[in-house]
MIDODREN-273685 format. One record per atom (N, C-alpha, C): residue number from 1; residue in three letters; atom name; x, y, z. Coordinates in steps of 0.05 Angstrom, whole numbers. Layout:
# residues N
<NUM,'ALA','CA',<X,Y,Z>>,
...
//
This chain:
# residues 80
<1,'MET','N',<1755,2231,2237>>,
<1,'MET','CA',<1773,2222,2217>>,
<1,'MET','C',<1792,2201,2228>>,
<2,'THR','N',<1798,2181,2211>>,
<2,'THR','CA',<1818,2161,2219>>,
<2,'THR','C',<1845,2171,2213>>,
<3,'GLY','N',<1866,2157,2222>>,
<3,'GLY','CA',<1893,2164,2216>>,
<3,'GLY','C',<1898,2165,2186>>,
<4,'VAL','N',<1885,2147,2171>>,
<4,'VAL','CA',<1889,2146,2142>>,
<4,'VAL','C',<1878,2171,2130>>,
<5,'GLU','N',<1854,2179,2138>>,
<5,'GLU','CA',<1842,2203,2127>>,
<5,'GLU','C',<1859,2228,2134>>,
<6,'GLU','N',<1869,2228,2158>>,
<6,'GLU','CA',<1886,2251,2166>>,
<6,'GLU','C',<1911,2252,2149>>,
<7,'SER','N',<1924,2230,2144>>,
<7,'SER','CA',<1949,2230,2129>>,
<7,'SER','C',<1945,2232,2099>>,
<8,'THR','N',<1922,2225,2089>>,
<8,'THR','CA',<1918,2226,2060>>,
<8,'THR','C',<1898,2246,2051>>,
<9,'GLY','N',<1883,2258,2070>>,
<9,'GLY','CA',<1863,2278,2064>>,
<9,'GLY','C',<1839,2267,2050>>,
<10,'THR','N',<1833,2242,2054>>,
<10,'THR','CA',<1810,2229,2040>>,
<10,'THR','C',<1784,2233,2056>>,
<11,'LYS','N',<1762,2229,2041>>,
<11,'LYS','CA',<1736,2229,2053>>,
<11,'LYS','C',<1723,2202,2046>>,
<12,'ALA','N',<1704,2194,2061>>,
<12,'ALA','CA',<1690,2169,2055>>,
<12,'ALA','C',<1678,2170,2028>>,
<13,'GLY','N',<1680,2148,2013>>,
<13,'GLY','CA',<1668,2147,1986>>,
<13,'GLY','C',<1670,2118,1977>>,
<14,'PRO','N',<1659,2112,1954>>,
<14,'PRO','CA',<1659,2085,1944>>,
<14,'PRO','C',<1688,2075,1938>>,
<15,'CYS','N',<1692,2050,1942>>,
<15,'CYS','CA',<1718,2037,1936>>,
<15,'CYS','C',<1721,2036,1906>>,
<16,'THR','N',<1741,2050,1895>>,
<16,'THR','CA',<1744,2051,1866>>,
<16,'THR','C',<1770,2038,1857>>,
<17,'GLU','N',<1789,2033,1874>>,
<17,'GLU','CA',<1815,2022,1867>>,
<17,'GLU','C',<1816,1993,1875>>,
<18,'GLU','N',<1831,1978,1860>>,
<18,'GLU','CA',<1836,1950,1868>>,
<18,'GLU','C',<1853,1950,1893>>,
<19,'SER','N',<1845,1933,1911>>,
<19,'SER','CA',<1859,1930,1937>>,
<19,'SER','C',<1887,1920,1932>>,
<20,'PRO','N',<1907,1930,1948>>,
<20,'PRO','CA',<1934,1919,1946>>,
<20,'PRO','C',<1937,1893,1961>>,
<21,'CYS','N',<1916,1882,1972>>,
<21,'CYS','CA',<1917,1857,1987>>,
<21,'CYS','C',<1929,1835,1970>>,
<22,'THR','N',<1948,1820,1982>>,
<22,'THR','CA',<1960,1797,1968>>,
<22,'THR','C',<1952,1770,1981>>,
<23,'LYS','N',<1933,1772,1999>>,
<23,'LYS','CA',<1923,1748,2014>>,
<23,'LYS','C',<1944,1736,2032>>,
<24,'VAL','N',<1964,1752,2040>>,
<24,'VAL','CA',<1984,1745,2060>>,
<24,'VAL','C',<1978,1764,2083>>,
<25,'CYS','N',<1961,1756,2100>>,
<25,'CYS','CA',<1951,1774,2121>>,
<25,'CYS','C',<1964,1768,2148>>,
<26,'ALA','N',<1987,1780,2152>>,
<26,'ALA','CA',<2001,1777,2178>>,
<26,'ALA','C',<2015,1804,2183>>,
<27,'LEU','N',<2012,1815,2207>>,
<27,'LEU','CA',<2024,1840,2213>>,
<27,'LEU','C',<2051,1837,2225>>,
<28,'ASP','N',<2070,1854,2216>>,
<28,'ASP','CA',<2097,1854,2227>>,
<28,'ASP','C',<2095,1866,2255>>,
<29,'GLY','N',<2107,1852,2274>>,
<29,'GLY','CA',<2106,1861,2302>>,
<29,'GLY','C',<2120,1887,2307>>,
<30,'ALA','N',<2141,1893,2292>>,
<30,'ALA','CA',<2157,1917,2297>>,
<30,'ALA','C',<2144,1942,2285>>,
<31,'THR','N',<2131,1939,2262>>,
<31,'THR','CA',<2120,1963,2248>>,
<31,'THR','C',<2090,1964,2248>>,
<32,'GLY','N',<2077,1941,2251>>,
<32,'GLY','CA',<2048,1940,2249>>,
<32,'GLY','C',<2038,1939,2220>>,
<33,'TRP','N',<2057,1936,2201>>,
<33,'TRP','CA',<2049,1935,2173>>,
<33,'TRP','C',<2044,1906,2165>>,
<34,'CYS','N',<2025,1902,2147>>,
<34,'CYS','CA',<2019,1875,2136>>,
<34,'CYS','C',<2043,1866,2120>>,
<35,'LEU','N',<2052,1841,2124>>,
<35,'LEU','CA',<2074,1830,2109>>,
<35,'LEU','C',<2068,1826,2080>>,
<36,'GLY','N',<2042,1824,2073>>,
<36,'GLY','CA',<2035,1821,2045>>,
<36,'GLY','C',<2032,1846,2030>>,
<37,'CYS','N',<2018,1866,2041>>,
<37,'CYS','CA',<2012,1890,2026>>,
<37,'CYS','C',<2024,1916,2038>>,
<38,'GLY','N',<2033,1915,2063>>,
<38,'GLY','CA',<2046,1938,2074>>,
<38,'GLY','C',<2028,1958,2089>>,
<39,'ARG','N',<2001,1952,2089>>,
<39,'ARG','CA',<1983,1970,2103>>,
<39,'ARG','C',<1981,1963,2133>>,
<40,'THR','N',<1972,1982,2149>>,
<40,'THR','CA',<1966,1977,2177>>,
<40,'THR','C',<1938,1965,2180>>,
<41,'GLY','N',<1932,1955,2203>>,
<41,'GLY','CA',<1905,1945,2207>>,
<41,'GLY','C',<1884,1966,2203>>,
<42,'PRO','N',<1887,1990,2214>>,
<42,'PRO','CA',<1867,2012,2209>>,
<42,'PRO','C',<1865,2020,2180>>,
<43,'GLU','N',<1888,2019,2165>>,
<43,'GLU','CA',<1887,2026,2137>>,
<43,'GLU','C',<1872,2004,2121>>,
<44,'ILE','N',<1876,1979,2128>>,
<44,'ILE','CA',<1861,1957,2115>>,
<44,'ILE','C',<1831,1961,2120>>,
<45,'ALA','N',<1824,1966,2145>>,
<45,'ALA','CA',<1796,1970,2152>>,
<45,'ALA','C',<1783,1994,2138>>,
<46,'ALA','N',<1798,2015,2134>>,
<46,'ALA','CA',<1788,2039,2122>>,
<46,'ALA','C',<1787,2038,2091>>,
<47,'TRP','N',<1799,2019,2079>>,
<47,'TRP','CA',<1803,2018,2050>>,
<47,'TRP','C',<1777,2022,2035>>,
<48,'ARG','N',<1756,2008,2042>>,
<48,'ARG','CA',<1731,2009,2027>>,
<48,'ARG','C',<1717,2037,2028>>,
<49,'ALA','N',<1723,2052,2049>>,
<49,'ALA','CA',<1711,2078,2053>>,
<49,'ALA','C',<1727,2100,2040>>,
<50,'MET','N',<1752,2094,2032>>,
<50,'MET','CA',<1770,2115,2021>>,
<50,'MET','C',<1763,2121,1992>>,
<51,'ASP','N',<1768,2145,1984>>,
<51,'ASP','CA',<1763,2153,1956>>,
<51,'ASP','C',<1788,2146,1939>>,
<52,'ALA','N',<1787,2151,1913>>,
<52,'ALA','CA',<1809,2144,1896>>,
<52,'ALA','C',<1835,2159,1903>>,
<53,'ALA','N',<1833,2184,1910>>,
<53,'ALA','CA',<1857,2199,1918>>,
<53,'ALA','C',<1870,2186,1943>>,
<54,'GLY','N',<1854,2178,1962>>,
<54,'GLY','CA',<1864,2165,1986>>,
<54,'GLY','C',<1877,2139,1979>>,
<55,'HIS','N',<1865,2123,1961>>,
<55,'HIS','CA',<1877,2098,1952>>,
<55,'HIS','C',<1904,2103,1940>>,
<56,'ARG','N',<1906,2122,1922>>,
<56,'ARG','CA',<1931,2128,1908>>,
<56,'ARG','C',<1953,2137,1928>>,
<57,'ALA','N',<1945,2154,1947>>,
<57,'ALA','CA',<1964,2164,1967>>,
<57,'ALA','C',<1974,2141,1984>>,
<58,'LEU','N',<1957,2124,1993>>,
<58,'LEU','CA',<1965,2101,2009>>,
<58,'LEU','C',<1982,2082,1993>>,
<59,'LYS','N',<1974,2076,1969>>,
<59,'LYS','CA',<1989,2057,1952>>,
<59,'LYS','C',<2017,2068,1947>>,
<60,'ALA','N',<2020,2094,1946>>,
<60,'ALA','CA',<2047,2106,1941>>,
<60,'ALA','C',<2066,2100,1964>>,
<61,'LEU','N',<2055,2096,1988>>,
<61,'LEU','CA',<2072,2090,2012>>,
<61,'LEU','C',<2081,2061,2014>>,
<62,'LEU','N',<2066,2043,2001>>,
<62,'LEU','CA',<2069,2015,2006>>,
<62,'LEU','C',<2096,2003,1996>>,
<63,'PRO','N',<2106,2010,1972>>,
<63,'PRO','CA',<2131,1998,1964>>,
<63,'PRO','C',<2154,2003,1983>>,
<64,'ALA','N',<2156,2027,1994>>,
<64,'ALA','CA',<2178,2033,2013>>,
<64,'ALA','C',<2174,2017,2038>>,
<65,'ARG','N',<2149,2015,2047>>,
<65,'ARG','CA',<2144,1999,2072>>,
<65,'ARG','C',<2152,1970,2067>>,
<66,'LEU','N',<2144,1959,2044>>,
<66,'LEU','CA',<2151,1931,2039>>,
<66,'LEU','C',<2181,1927,2036>>,
<67,'ARG','N',<2195,1946,2024>>,
<67,'ARG','CA',<2224,1944,2023>>,
<67,'ARG','C',<2236,1944,2051>>,
<68,'GLN','N',<2225,1961,2068>>,
<68,'GLN','CA',<2235,1963,2096>>,
<68,'GLN','C',<2232,1937,2111>>,
<69,'ILE','N',<2210,1923,2107>>,
<69,'ILE','CA',<2206,1897,2121>>,
<69,'ILE','C',<2212,1874,2103>>,
<70,'GLY','N',<2225,1878,2080>>,
<70,'GLY','CA',<2230,1858,2060>>,
<70,'GLY','C',<2241,1832,2070>>,
<71,'GLY','N',<2259,1832,2089>>,
<71,'GLY','CA',<2270,1808,2099>>,
<71,'GLY','C',<2251,1790,2114>>,
<72,'ARG','N',<2229,1803,2123>>,
<72,'ARG','CA',<2209,1788,2139>>,
<72,'ARG','C',<2184,1782,2123>>,
<73,'ALA','N',<2182,1795,2099>>,
<73,'ALA','CA',<2157,1792,2083>>,
<73,'ALA','C',<2154,1763,2073>>,
<74,'LEU','N',<2130,1755,2070>>,
<74,'LEU','CA',<2124,1728,2060>>,
<74,'LEU','C',<2109,1731,2033>>,
<75,'SER','N',<2112,1712,2016>>,
<75,'SER','CA',<2097,1711,1991>>,
<75,'SER','C',<2073,1693,1995>>,
<76,'ALA','N',<2053,1696,1978>>,
<76,'ALA','CA',<2029,1679,1979>>,
<76,'ALA','C',<2037,1650,1976>>,
<77,'ALA','N',<2057,1644,1960>>,
<77,'ALA','CA',<2066,1616,1956>>,
<77,'ALA','C',<2077,1604,1982>>,
<78,'ASP','N',<2090,1621,1998>>,
<78,'ASP','CA',<2101,1611,2024>>,
<78,'ASP','C',<2079,1602,2043>>,
<79,'GLN','N',<2055,1613,2040>>,
<79,'GLN','CA',<2033,1606,2057>>,
<79,'GLN','C',<2021,1579,2051>>,
<80,'GLY','N',<2027,1569,2027>>,
<80,'GLY','CA',<2019,1543,2017>>,
<80,'GLY','C',<1997,1530,2028>>,
//
């Protein structure tokens, strides 16, 4: 099991949820979270194998993560 599966209790399955990816793919050095979507590298890699419950559980964590790194987050427009 990956860390995502351990924390969300998911099993491998078809990708059923829209990805939270915003096409701003840069990891915050302090947290390891993506500045665009808030996921970690391993969470991004595991996304396609996660089931719907895992997607929902992970998506529930993302707003707080993005608020925490909000001052460093970039928008897609900033990537120009």
